[in-house]
N, C-alpha and C positions, 0 to 999 in steps of 0.2 A: 465847887472849888473855884476860888478867885484866880483869875488869869494873871500869870507872872508878867509884869510890864517889860522886863528886860530879857525874857525868854530863857535866861540861864537857870540851871539847877542851883538852888541855894546851897550854902555850905552844910546846912542841917540836912537837906535832902541827900546831898552827896554822901555824907557820913552814913545815913540810913541805908541807901541803896548800895553803897560800897560794901557795907557789912553783909547785906543780902547777896551781893554778887560773889563775895568770898565764900559765903555759905553754899551758894549754888555750885561753885567749883569743887569745894570739898565733898559735897554730896555726890556730884557727878563722878569724881574719882573713886569714891567709896563703892559706888554701884556699877562701875564700868565693866566689871567682870561678868555681870548679868546681861549686858547689852550685846547685840550681835556685833561681832568684830568687823565684818564687812557690811556696809550699808545695804539694806534689803530693798531700797526704793528703785523705781524704774526711772529712766530718763524723762525729765519734765515734771516729775511728781512734786518737787520742791517749789518750782516756779508757779505751779498750778494753785498752790496755797497762798501765794502772795498777791496783794492787790495790784491792779494794772497801773495805778498811778501813785505817786508819793503823797503822803498826807498833807493837806493844806494847813492844818493846825497840828501842833505838837501833841504827841500821845503820852500817856503815863508810862513811867518806867516799869510799873507793875505789869502792864500789858506787854511791854517789850520782852521782859523776862519770861512771861507766860508763853510767848511765841517761840522763844528759844527751845522750850520743852516740846512744844507741839509741832513746830515746823523744822527747826534746825537739827535737833538731836536725831530724829529718825533718818536724816540725810547724812549723818556722820559715819565715816569709817573710823572706828575707835582705835587710833594709833597707840594710845596709852594702855590698852587692854593687855593683861599678862598673857593673853592668848594670841597676840599679834606676832607672827613669825615671818611676815612678808618683808620684801625689800631689805633695807637696813633700818634699825630703830631710829626714831626721832625722840630722844629722851627728854623728859621734863622732871622737875622735882619742885617741892614747895618753896625752897629758897630761891630757885630760879624764877618761879612765877612771881614771887614778891619783889625780886630784883627788877623784873620786867615792868611790874606795876609802878615801882618807884621811878623807873626811867620814863614811863609814860606820864607820870604825874609831874616830873620836873620839866619835861617837854623841851629839853635843850637840843641845840643843833651843834654838833661837834666838828664842823668842817675845818675850823682853825683852832689852834691852841687858845687864841684870844677869845673865841666864842664860848668857851667853857674850859678853863685850864684843867679842872678836875677830870673832865671827860677824857682828855688826851693823856694826862699823866697816869691815871689809873690804868688805862688800856696798856700803855707802854710797860708799866710795872707788872701787871698780871701776865702779859705775854713773856716777860723775862722770867717770872716765876715758873711758867710752864716749860721753859727751856731746861731748867733744873729738874723739875718734876718728872719729865719724860726722858731726861738724859740726852737732849738734842745737842747738836754741835754748838759750842760756845760762840761761834761766829754769827749765830742768829740773835745774839743779845744786843740790846740797844747801846751798850757800852762799847761795842765794836763798830765796824763799818756797816754792819747789817742791822737787823731789827725785825720786829713783828708788828702786825696790824690785824684787826678783826675785819674780815670780809663777810658778806652775807652768805656766801656758799662757796664750795670748792670749784664750782663752775666759774665764778668771778675770779677766784685765785688763779686758775689755769689761764684765763684770758689776760689778766694783767701781767702775769709772768711771760706770756707769749708776746705781748706788746713790748715789754722790756727787752726780750730777746731780739725782736725785730729791730728795735732801736740800736741795740748793740751791733747787729750785723751790718747796718748801714749799706744796704745793697738793694738792687732792683727786686721788688717784692715778687715779681714773676719768676725769679730764680731761687727764691727761698724754699727750703724743704724742711718739713717737720716730721717727727717720728714718734710712734707710740706702738704698744702691742695691740694685737687684734682682740685682746680681752679688756682693753682700757675703757674707761667710762666715756659715754657719748659726748660729754661736755668738752673733751679735748678736740673732737672734730668740730663742734660748734664754735669753740674759741678760734680755731684756725679760720673758719669761714668768716666770722665776724671781723677778724683782723685783716682780711683781704688776701689770705694765702690761697692760692689756686687749689681747688678741690683735688686735682690730680697730683698735687705736690705734698699730700699728706700720706705718709707711708705707714701701713699697718704691718708690724713685724711679727713673724711667726713665734709661737711659744713652744715650750718643752712639755714633757709628760705631766708636769705639775701646773701647766698653764701659765708659767712665768715667761717673760720675754727672753728670747735666746740672744745673748750678746754677740755671738759669732754671726748670726743672721743680720743683726743691726749693723755690725761693722762692714759686712759685705754690701749691704744696701747703701751705706754712706759712701763707700769707695766707688760704687757704680755711679752714684749721683754726681760725685766730684768729677769723674771721667766725662760725664755728660755736660760739664760746665755749670752745674747747679751748685747751690750754696746751702749745705746743712746748717740750720740755725737753732733748732729747738728739739729737745727730746723730753717726752713726758713718760716717766716711769710710775709704777703703781705699787703701793704697799697695801695689799688687800683688795683685789679686784671685785667688782660687783657680782659677777657670775659665780666665781669659785673661791674668792678670798686669796687668790694667788699673790705671792710676794716677789716682785721682780728683783733680780740680783743687782743691787745698787752699786756694789764695789766695782764690778766689771763694766757696767753701763757708765758709771761715773768716770772710769779711766778712759773710756772711748770719748766721752764728752770733753774731757780735759785735753786729750790729745788733739782733737779737732776744733777746739774753742767753740763748742756748742753749748748753749744754755740748757742745763738739766733741771727740770721741774719734777718734783716728786709729790704724788697725790696719795696721802694717807687717810683719806676722808673718814671712813669708819674705823679702820683698824689701828690708826695712829694712837688712839687713846690707850691701847693695850700696853704701850711702853711706860705707862706710869708704874707698872710692875717690872722690876729689874729682870725677872726671868723671861720677859717677852721683848726685851730691847733688841734682840737679834733681828727683829723686823727692820730696824733702822741701820743695820750694818752697812757702811758706805755712804751714809747720808751726808757726811762731812764734805763729800765731793759735789753735792747739789748746789745749784745757784738759788733755788727756791723750794719751799716745802709748805704743804698745808695739811691740816687735819680738822675734823669737825667735832667740837665738844657737843654740838647739837645732835649728834648721833648716839654716842656711847658715854658721854660724861654728864648726863642728866641736866643739860642746859637747853632751855627752850630754843627752837629755831627762831631766828637765824643767828648762827655764830660759828664762823670758820676762822681758825687761827692760821695766818699766812706769814711766812718768814722769808727773808731774803738775805743773802750774804753781802750784797751791796745795795744799800738803800739809795745811793746816788744814781745808780742805773735805773731804778724804778721811778724815781722822782723825775729824772731827765726825760723819761718816756711819757710821763703823765701830767707834768706840771704846766699850768697856764696861770698867769697872774694878771687878771684884769684890775683896773684901777680901784674898783669898789671893794676888792679884797685886801688891798695893801694895808698893812698896819705895822706898828713899831716892833712888836714881838717877832713877827715873821722876818722883818728886815734885819733883826739882830742876829739871826742864824742860831739862836740859842734854844729854839723850840722845834717840835715836830708839828707839822700841819698835815694831818692824815688825809686831807682832801687830795693830796698829791700821790697817794698810795692806792687809789681806787678809781673806778669808772665814774661814779657819780660825785657831785660836789657835796651834797648833804649827807650827814651820817648820824645815826642814833647812838645813844649811850649804852652800847651792847656789853661793855666790859663789866657793868654793874652786876648783871645777873651771873656772869661767870665768876666774879669775885665772891658773890654770895655763896655760890655752890662750893667753891674751893674752901672757903672759910668754914662753912657748915659741916661738910663731910670730912675735911682734912684729907691728906694724902692716903691715910690708912682706910678711910671709909670708901674712897673711890677705888682703891685697890681691891677691897673686899668684893665689890660688885663685878669687877672685871674677872677676877679669879673664879667667882661663883658661876658666871655665865659660861666661861670656857670649860669649867669642869662639867657642867651639865651637858654642853655640846659634845664633849668627849664621851660621856656616858651614852648619849643618844647614838653616837657613832657605833658603839658596841652593840646596841639593840639592832641597828640596821644590819651590821655584819653577821649577826646571829640569826637573821630571818631568811628563810629559804626563797622568799618571793622578791626581796629587795636587794639592791646592791649599792655600795658606796661608790660614788663617781671619782672622788679625789679625797685623799686623806686631809681632814680639815686642820689647818694650822692654828685656828683660833675658835671663833664662835659661830661660824657658818658651816652647816653640814649640807652637802649636795648629794642627793641620793635619788634612786628611781626604781620603779617596779621593773622586773626583768621582762615583762610582757610586751614592752614597746611603747611608742609615743601615744597610741590611742588609749590604752588603759591608764597611763600616767595622766593624760589630760582629763579623762573621766574622773579619776580619783580627785584631782585638783578641783574640778568643778563641783563635785559633790561635797567636798570638805568646806569650800568657801561659801557655797550656798546654804550650808547648815547654820552659819553664823557663829559656830562654836570655836572656830579658829580661822586664821587667814595665812595662807602660804602663797608664794609666787614661784614662778618657774623661770628657767632660762634654757638656752640651747648650748650644750657642751658636746663637742664632736658630732654636731648635727643631730643630737638626740635630746628630746625633751627631758629636762632634769628638774626635780623638785628641790626647793631651797628652804631649809629650816634655819632661820636667822634668830639667834637667841641673844637678846640684848635689852629688853625692856626692864626698867628699874624694878617693877613688881613681879616679874616672872620668876617663879620658883620651880624646883624640880617636879613638883606635883602637876604643874601645868603642862610641862613637856611630856610627862608620863601619860597624862590624859590625852594629849594630842597624838602620841604614838599609838595608844590603844584605838583611837578613832581612825587613824590612818590604816591600821592593820584590819580593823573590822570592815572598813570601806573596801579595802582591797579583797578581803575574803568574800564579801558579798558579790563583787564583780567577777571574781574568778569562778564563782559557783552559779 
């Protein structure tokens, strides 16, 4: 084979291996149900198969693809398996993959409107679509003082919201106090630490019997902090907590935030997508009182990671907190004030064309297609709940509002841990656990695009068989 003088893959080779790569992805997704859900390798196994040094001369793409099968696939935990019930889903779909591919092929950098107008304007438009699709407050639309932007994750959304809240407070950071429930995602705590809030000034508020934040406990804590001369500045509420899918009472929390001029951020990471179905929009009751909100299409809307939709009621406050204009970024469009520069809405300067894959997904499935999957997953979860309730050895920990079922064996933490270890080591399914009321609890998260009732039935049969074997 003659050596390529410029080292690039030719257009002809790119087409050939591009088709081969798409074939590989299609084959992988077709056979994924037969692969172990949780990777069975030991620590260091993957690195042991890799050469100690990088190749001096380029290698064939055929060899690279072969190594994907022989080295990489055995080390994958297969998140797209229909038997993946751990954490929360990270959904993908064919339209999303193709949108991601086009974005990679275009290779644009959308930091400014001027650096690719289509990148910015499509994002603004799709985010406005989603306001209507999910019945979100109209104040989140770009035609108002607010607007939406795509962040990489809900963690970044929580951080930029907190930075905007810090800017709004205009006070000694050592006196600023933030609040969230003791069931909130760890990203809230990390955001506070990154933003410079004292660790001891983050308050974890008690929850009720449904594991939702107690507004009266929040109000009492705020009052006590004000008496101490501290300044409450940020509240993070959750729509669908990671441990139990609990939904914080936004109306009551929002009223408290409004009364004390505290920034209210709402994290709807996984569960927010449910609002595409009108019958589940109750989860967002009171959201009109929030200053910011986020949810993740990359969890339950079949859009590849990363893709978090983040909304604010006042984009001016966000931009004021994050905007820096060096000479090399100045341009006529930005100076005109007629365009959005999303670099001012996020931590990093650079940004990818993420809205393309989301646009593809929405256009391919339509609202009714997306509603179909949400309703199916919730219906299966409710049926799973009935199976747990009817089994003498298992108990339901909390009544599931949506698609996460928290349950446990009545025998205590030791047997629950043993059941979990046995199930996951089998490779047939993957569950994760949490601690609720200091008790080990199993989580059945139903949200993968290809998960059907039969997969959940088979999982339940295996759970029961495992429990029976351990009891006997």
